[in-house]
C-alpha positions as CSV (number, residue, x, y, z in Angstrom):
1,M,-23.8,-21.4,-19.6
2,K,-22.3,-21.6,-23.5
3,T,-20.7,-19.6,-26.0
4,G,-24.0,-18.3,-27.9
5,D,-25.2,-17.3,-24.4
6,I,-21.7,-15.3,-23.2
7,V,-22.2,-13.6,-26.4
8,K,-25.4,-12.3,-26.2
9,L,-24.7,-11.1,-22.5
10,L,-21.8,-9.0,-23.6
11,G,-22.6,-8.3,-27.1
12,V,-19.5,-9.4,-28.6
13,S,-18.8,-11.9,-31.1
14,D,-17.9,-15.7,-30.6
15,T,-14.5,-15.2,-32.4
16,T,-13.9,-12.4,-29.6
17,I,-14.6,-14.4,-27.0
18,R,-12.4,-17.3,-28.6
19,R,-9.6,-15.2,-28.8
20,W,-9.7,-13.7,-25.3
21,I,-9.8,-17.7,-24.0
22,K,-6.7,-18.0,-25.8
23,E,-5.2,-14.7,-24.9
24,F,-6.0,-15.2,-20.9
25,E,-6.3,-19.3,-21.2
26,P,-4.9,-19.9,-17.4
27,L,-7.2,-18.0,-16.0
28,F,-10.3,-19.8,-17.4
29,S,-11.5,-23.2,-16.0
30,D,-11.2,-26.4,-18.5
31,H,-14.7,-26.4,-19.7
32,A,-14.2,-23.0,-21.2
33,R,-11.0,-23.8,-22.7
34,Q,-12.2,-26.6,-24.9
35,A,-11.1,-26.4,-28.0
36,D,-14.5,-27.5,-29.7
37,S,-16.3,-24.2,-29.1
38,K,-19.7,-26.3,-29.3
39,H,-19.0,-28.5,-26.1
40,R,-17.7,-25.2,-24.5
41,S,-19.3,-24.3,-21.0
42,F,-18.5,-21.2,-18.7
43,T,-18.8,-20.9,-15.0
44,A,-19.7,-17.6,-13.2
45,S,-15.3,-17.1,-12.9
46,D,-15.2,-17.3,-16.4
47,Y,-17.9,-15.1,-17.0
48,L,-16.5,-12.3,-14.7
49,I,-13.0,-12.8,-16.5
50,L,-14.8,-12.0,-20.0
51,A,-16.8,-9.3,-18.6
52,T,-13.4,-7.9,-17.1
53,V,-11.8,-8.3,-20.5
54,K,-14.6,-6.5,-22.5
55,T,-14.7,-3.4,-19.9
56,L,-11.1,-3.1,-19.9
57,S,-10.4,-3.6,-23.6
58,H,-13.1,-0.6,-24.1
59,D,-11.1,1.5,-21.6
60,N,-8.2,1.1,-24.4
61,L,-5.8,-1.1,-21.8
62,P,-3.5,-2.8,-23.2
63,L,-3.7,-6.4,-23.2
64,A,-0.4,-6.6,-20.7
65,E,-2.3,-4.3,-18.3
66,I,-5.3,-6.5,-18.6
67,R,-3.4,-9.6,-17.6
68,K,-2.0,-7.7,-15.0
69,R,-5.2,-6.9,-13.3
70,L,-6.7,-9.9,-13.7
71,N,-3.7,-11.9,-12.5
72,E,-4.2,-9.6,-9.5
73,G,-7.6,-10.7,-9.0
74,Y,-9.4,-7.9,-10.3
75,R,-12.9,-8.2,-11.7
76,V,-15.3,-5.8,-13.2
77,E,-19.1,-6.1,-11.4
78,D,-21.5,-6.6,-14.0
79,T,-25.1,-6.9,-13.0
80,S,-26.2,-8.7,-16.2
81,A,-24.3,-11.8,-14.4
82,A,-27.4,-12.3,-12.4
83,T,-29.7,-12.8,-15.5
84,A,-27.3,-15.1,-16.4
85,G,-28.6,-17.7,-13.9
86,Y,-25.8,-16.7,-11.2
87,E,-27.5,-16.6,-8.4
88,D,-26.4,-19.8,-6.7
89,G,-23.9,-18.4,-4.7
90,R,-20.8,-19.3,-6.9
91,M,-20.7,-15.6,-8.4
92,V,-18.4,-13.5,-6.5
93,P,-19.1,-9.9,-6.5
94,A,-16.1,-7.6,-7.9
95,A,-15.7,-6.0,-4.9
96,A,-14.9,-8.9,-3.1
97,V,-12.9,-10.3,-5.5
98,E,-10.7,-6.7,-5.9
99,Q,-9.7,-7.8,-1.9
100,I,-8.7,-11.0,-3.0
101,I,-4.8,-10.3,-3.1
102,D,-1.8,-12.6,-3.2
103,A,-0.5,-13.1,-0.3
104,S,3.1,-13.3,-1.6
105,A,2.1,-9.1,-2.2
106,I,0.9,-8.9,1.5
107,R,4.1,-10.6,2.6
108,A,6.2,-8.1,0.4
109,E,4.1,-5.0,1.8
110,L,4.5,-6.1,5.0
111,D,7.9,-6.5,4.9
112,S,8.4,-3.3,3.4
113,T,6.4,-1.9,6.2
114,R,8.6,-3.5,8.7
115,M,11.7,-2.2,7.1
116,Q,10.1,1.5,7.4
117,L,9.4,1.1,10.9
118,E,12.6,0.0,11.6
119,Y,14.1,2.6,9.8
120,I,11.6,4.8,11.8
121,R,12.5,3.3,15.2
122,G,16.4,3.8,14.4
123,E,15.7,7.4,13.7
124,L,13.6,8.1,16.9
125,E,16.5,6.3,18.7
126,K,19.0,8.8,17.1
127,R,16.6,11.7,18.0
128,D,16.0,10.5,21.8
129,Q,19.7,10.2,22.1
130,Q,20.5,13.6,20.5
131,L,17.6,15.0,23.4
132,V,19.4,13.0,25.9
133,D,22.9,14.4,24.8
134,R,21.4,18.1,24.4
135,D,19.6,17.7,27.9
136,T,23.2,16.6,29.4
137,R,24.9,19.6,27.7
138,I,22.2,21.8,28.9
139,Q,22.8,21.0,32.3
140,E,26.5,20.9,32.2
141,L,26.1,24.7,30.6
142,M,23.3,25.4,33.5
143,Q,26.1,24.3,36.1
144,K,28.9,26.0,34.2
145,N,26.8,29.0,34.3
146,A,26.0,28.6,38.2
147,D,29.6,28.5,38.7
148,L,30.3,31.2,36.8
149,E,27.7,33.4,38.7
150,R,29.3,32.4,42.0
151,Q,32.9,33.6,40.8
152,L,31.4,36.9,39.8
153,G,29.7,37.0,42.5
154,K,32.7,36.3,44.4
155,A,34.9,38.7,42.3
156,E,32.1,41.5,42.6
157,G,32.6,41.0,46.5
158,R,36.3,41.6,46.1
159,L,35.9,44.4,43.9
160,E,33.4,46.1,46.6
161,E,35.9,45.2,49.4
162,I,38.8,46.9,47.5
163,E,36.6,49.8,46.9
164,R,36.1,50.3,50.5
165,Q,39.4,49.8,51.3
166,R,40.5,52.7,48.8
167,N,38.1,54.5,49.6
168,K,39.2,54.3,53.8
169,R,42.7,55.5,52.4
170,K,41.5,58.7,50.9
């Protein structure tokens, strides 16, 4: 696909296409980056990048944000790509492209999740220990309560004995 085809499909000028290619150069194929625009050709991936830039530009996103999204694999789905002749399996739907994430980002997220899980495990272990300590304290208090009730029973028994003896003396 040539520059003129892209211009027609996207409805932007060839100057805009050249500016976008220069701005986001590392993302484009070698054929799209050729200095001579008459010999420039675009792949399905190039087309998706340009369609994405157009959409995000129309959403008034700054170039830095557009670059960030493109580098993260974000691509818009543009149905006009099918009419551009990309029906041979080279075109990737935007939904699939959006799911392509840098492995380092996944590793960082996994590491973060692991750290959170370790923290939660630590907190659970602390709480488990607190529960064990509370159960132990409850058992101790129940034993102490039972001892006090026995002592109270003995004391009440002695008191009754004293009162009986007192009543006998009267």
